[in-house]
TORTIMI-767264 format. One record per atom (N, C-alpha, C): residue number from 1; atom name; x, y, z. Coordinates in Angstrom, 1 decimal. Layout:
BEGIN
SITE   pos   site        u        v        w
SITE   NUM     CA        X        Y        Z
...
//
This chain:
BEGIN
SITE   pos   site        u        v        w
SITE     1      N    -21.3      4.7      2.3
SITE     1     CA    -20.3      5.2      3.2
SITE     1      C    -19.1      4.5      3.2
SITE     2      N    -18.3      4.9      3.5
SITE     2     CA    -16.5      4.3      3.2
SITE     2      C    -16.4      2.8      4.8
SITE     3      N    -15.7      2.2      4.6
SITE     3     CA    -15.4      1.4      6.1
SITE     3      C    -14.1      1.4      5.9
SITE     4      N    -13.5      0.2      6.3
SITE     4     CA    -12.1      0.0      6.6
SITE     4      C    -11.9     -1.7      6.1
SITE     5      N    -12.9     -2.1      6.1
SITE     5     CA    -12.9     -3.1      6.0
SITE     5      C    -13.3     -3.3      4.4
SITE     6      N    -13.1     -4.2      3.3
SITE     6     CA    -13.7     -4.7      2.0
SITE     6      C    -14.4     -5.5      2.2
SITE     7      N    -14.9     -6.5      1.3
SITE     7     CA    -15.9     -7.8      1.9
SITE     7      C    -15.2     -9.0      2.3
SITE     8      N    -13.7     -9.1      2.1
SITE     8     CA    -13.2    -10.4      3.0
SITE     8      C    -12.5    -10.2      3.9
SITE     9      N    -13.1     -9.1      4.1
SITE     9     CA    -12.7     -8.2      6.0
SITE     9      C    -11.0     -7.8      6.1
SITE    10      N    -10.5     -7.7      4.7
SITE    10     CA     -9.4     -6.9      5.3
SITE    10      C     -9.0     -5.6      4.9
SITE    11      N     -8.4     -5.3      6.1
SITE    11     CA     -7.8     -3.9      6.2
SITE    11      C     -7.2     -2.8      5.0
SITE    12      N     -8.3     -2.0      4.4
SITE    12     CA     -7.9     -0.9      3.7
SITE    12      C     -7.0     -0.3      4.1
SITE    13      N     -5.7      0.4      3.0
SITE    13     CA     -4.8      0.5      2.5
SITE    13      C     -5.0      1.9      2.0
SITE    14      N     -4.3      3.0      2.7
SITE    14     CA     -4.5      3.8      1.5
SITE    14      C     -3.2      4.6      0.8
SITE    15      N     -2.8      4.1     -0.2
SITE    15     CA     -1.6      4.5     -1.5
SITE    15      C     -1.1      5.9     -1.5
SITE    16      N     -0.3      6.2     -0.3
SITE    16     CA      0.2      8.1     -1.4
SITE    16      C      1.0      8.1     -2.0
SITE    17      N      2.0      6.8     -2.4
SITE    17     CA      3.2      7.1     -3.9
SITE    17      C      3.5      6.1     -3.5
SITE    18      N      4.2      5.6     -4.4
SITE    18     CA      4.6      4.7     -4.9
SITE    18      C      5.9      4.8     -6.3
SITE    19      N      7.4      4.5     -5.4
SITE    19     CA      8.5      4.6     -6.5
SITE    19      C      8.8      3.3     -6.9
SITE    20      N      9.0      3.2     -7.8
SITE    20     CA     10.2      2.2     -8.4
SITE    20      C     11.2      1.7     -8.3
SITE    21      N     12.1      0.6     -7.6
SITE    21     CA     13.6     -0.1     -8.0
SITE    21      C     13.9     -0.9     -8.2
SITE    22      N     13.3     -1.1     -9.4
SITE    22     CA     13.8     -1.9    -10.4
SITE    22      C     12.1     -2.7    -10.4
SITE    23      N     12.5     -2.9    -12.6
SITE    23     CA     12.0     -3.7    -12.7
SITE    23      C     12.8     -4.6    -13.9
SITE    24      N     12.4     -6.2    -13.5
SITE    24     CA     13.5     -7.3    -14.8
SITE    24      C     12.0     -7.9    -14.5
SITE    25      N     12.8     -9.0    -15.7
SITE    25     CA     11.9     -9.7    -16.3
SITE    25      C     10.7    -11.2    -15.1
SITE    26      N     12.1    -11.0    -14.0
SITE    26     CA     11.3    -11.5    -13.7
SITE    26      C     11.0    -11.2    -11.9
SITE    27      N     10.9     -9.9    -12.0
SITE    27     CA     10.2     -9.3     -9.9
SITE    27      C     10.5     -7.7    -10.5
SITE    28      N      9.7     -7.6     -9.6
SITE    28     CA      9.1     -5.5    -10.0
SITE    28      C      9.3     -5.6     -8.5
SITE    29      N      9.9     -4.2     -8.3
SITE    29     CA     10.8     -4.1     -6.8
SITE    29      C     10.3     -2.4     -6.8
SITE    30      N      9.4     -2.6     -5.5
SITE    30     CA      8.9     -0.7     -5.3
SITE    30      C      9.0     -0.9     -3.5
SITE    31      N      8.7      0.5     -3.1
SITE    31     CA      8.6      1.7     -2.6
SITE    31      C      7.4      1.8     -2.6
SITE    32      N      6.7      2.1     -1.4
SITE    32     CA      4.9      3.0     -1.1
SITE    32      C      5.1      3.2      0.0
SITE    33      N      4.8      4.2     -0.4
SITE    33     CA      4.6      5.4      1.2
SITE    33      C      2.9      5.0      1.7
SITE    34      N      1.9      4.4      2.9
SITE    34     CA      0.7      3.7      3.2
SITE    34      C      0.8      4.7      4.1
SITE    35      N     -0.9      4.6      5.0
SITE    35     CA     -1.4      5.2      5.0
SITE    35      C     -2.3      4.2      5.9
SITE    36      N     -2.0      3.4      7.4
SITE    36     CA     -3.9      2.8      7.7
SITE    36      C     -4.3      3.5      8.4
SITE    37      N     -6.0      2.6      7.9
SITE    37     CA     -7.1      3.1      8.8
SITE    37      C     -7.1      3.9     10.0
SITE    38      N     -6.1      3.8     11.1
SITE    38     CA     -6.3      4.8     12.2
SITE    38      C     -5.4      5.7     11.7
SITE    39      N     -4.5      6.3     10.7
SITE    39     CA     -3.5      7.1     10.8
SITE    39      C     -2.4      7.1     10.4
SITE    40      N     -1.5      6.1     10.6
SITE    40     CA     -0.5      5.7     11.1
SITE    40      C      0.3      5.9      9.8
SITE    41      N      1.2      6.2      9.2
SITE    41     CA      2.6      6.2      7.8
SITE    41      C      3.4      5.4      7.8
SITE    42      N      3.2      4.7      6.5
SITE    42     CA      4.4      4.4      6.7
SITE    42      C      5.0      3.9      5.3
SITE    43      N      6.1      3.6      4.8
SITE    43     CA      6.9      3.1      3.4
SITE    43      C      7.5      1.6      3.7
SITE    44      N      7.1      1.2      3.0
SITE    44     CA      7.4      0.0      3.0
SITE    44      C      7.8     -0.8      1.5
SITE    45      N      8.5     -1.9      1.1
SITE    45     CA      9.3     -2.8      0.3
SITE    45      C      8.5     -3.8      0.0
//
């Protein structure tokens, strides 16, 4: 049975896609499309 929380009590997000914006020796920047357990979808950096 799946739950909305892992063993540490943190909320699980479903990642629907991720796009790499920049990748250097010191920084990797990407934009991800995610869905929270309550069904809310968002894109964030």
